[in-house]
C-alpha positions in Angstrom: 77.0 121.8 81.0 78.0 121.9 77.7 80.4 118.6 75.9 82.0 119.5 73.2 83.5 116.7 70.0 85.7 118.0 67.4 85.9 116.8 63.7 87.7 117.2 60.6 91.1 117.9 61.4 93.3 115.9 59.1 96.4 115.9 57.0 96.6 118.8 54.1 99.4 120.3 51.8 99.8 123.6 52.0 97.9 126.0 50.2 94.5 123.5 51.4 92.0 123.8 52.9 89.8 122.2 55.8 86.6 122.9 57.6 86.8 121.5 61.4 83.6 121.1 63.1 82.6 121.2 66.8 79.6 119.6 67.8 77.8 120.6 71.3 75.4 118.9 73.7 73.7 121.0 76.3 70.9 123.4 76.7 72.6 126.8 77.4 75.0 126.2 73.7 73.0 129.5 71.9 74.3 131.7 75.1 77.6 130.5 74.8 80.5 132.4 73.5 82.4 129.9 70.8 85.9 129.7 70.5 89.1 127.9 68.5 92.3 127.5 70.0 95.3 125.6 69.1 98.3 123.9 70.2 101.4 123.4 68.3 104.3 121.1 69.3 106.4 122.5 72.4 104.4 125.5 72.5 101.4 127.4 74.2 97.9 127.0 73.0 97.0 130.1 71.6 93.7 131.9 70.6 92.5 131.1 66.7 88.8 132.7 66.4 85.6 133.3 68.4 82.2 133.8 67.9 79.4 135.4 69.9 76.1 133.7 71.2 74.2 135.7 68.9 76.9 135.3 65.7 76.6 139.0 65.9 80.7 139.4 66.8 83.7 137.7 65.6 87.1 137.4 66.3 90.4 136.2 64.8 93.9 136.0 66.0 96.2 138.1 63.4 98.2 134.3 62.4 94.7 133.6 60.6 92.5 136.7 59.7 91.7 136.4 56.0 92.6 132.7 55.9 89.9 131.1 58.4 86.0 131.9 58.5 84.4 131.0 61.9 80.4 130.0 62.2 77.9 128.8 64.5 74.8 127.4 64.4 72.5 127.3 67.0 70.2 125.2 65.8 71.9 122.6 65.5 74.4 123.2 68.2 77.5 123.2 65.8 80.5 125.7 65.1 82.8 125.3 62.3 86.4 126.8 61.6 86.5 126.6 57.7 90.1 127.1 57.1 91.4 128.0 53.6 95.6 128.6 52.1 96.9 126.4 54.9 100.5 127.2 56.2 102.7 124.6 57.7 103.2 127.0 60.8 99.0 125.8 61.2 100.0 122.6 62.0 98.6 121.8 65.8 95.7 120.3 67.6 92.4 122.3 67.2 90.4 122.9 69.9 86.7 124.1 70.4 85.6 125.8 73.6 82.6 127.0 75.5 82.1 129.8 77.9 79.6 130.3 80.3 75.9 131.7 79.7 75.7 135.3 78.3 79.2 135.6 79.1 80.9 139.4 77.5 84.8 139.9 78.1 87.5 138.9 76.3 86.9 136.3 74.0 90.9 135.5 73.4 91.4 134.5 77.1 91.4 130.4 78.0 90.4 131.0 81.3 87.0 132.6 79.9 86.3 129.7 78.4 85.1 126.5 80.9 84.2 123.8 78.4 86.8 122.0 76.3 86.3 119.5 73.7 89.3 117.0 73.3 90.3 118.8 69.6 91.4 117.5 66.6 94.9 117.5 64.6 95.5 119.4 61.9 99.1 118.7 59.9 99.9 120.8 57.3 102.8 119.5 55.0 105.0 122.0 52.9 
């Protein structure tokens, strides 16, 4: 069982930066794929980024590639999303998610994640 709590969201102007943090509880954190997803008003939740349990594999959606960086700290049970060059279209609720232990498969598919945080709001003004 993994419990997730996000923080770091807020209001920022276009071109600015934010760093989201996801704190995890549970002994299996270091064996879980960790992902970030987002949901904008009136839209489906979409994949943003994911990192393998070892940190050796990282994936990004095309819309954030080159601007966002995902990282994890297994010693402190945390995963981060550094967001630079933010755009108004990045406005959404951002949620972190954890897979089952030692998951191997498509990191961008939501149903491959069994544990979700409540989300944190990111608003980018133009």
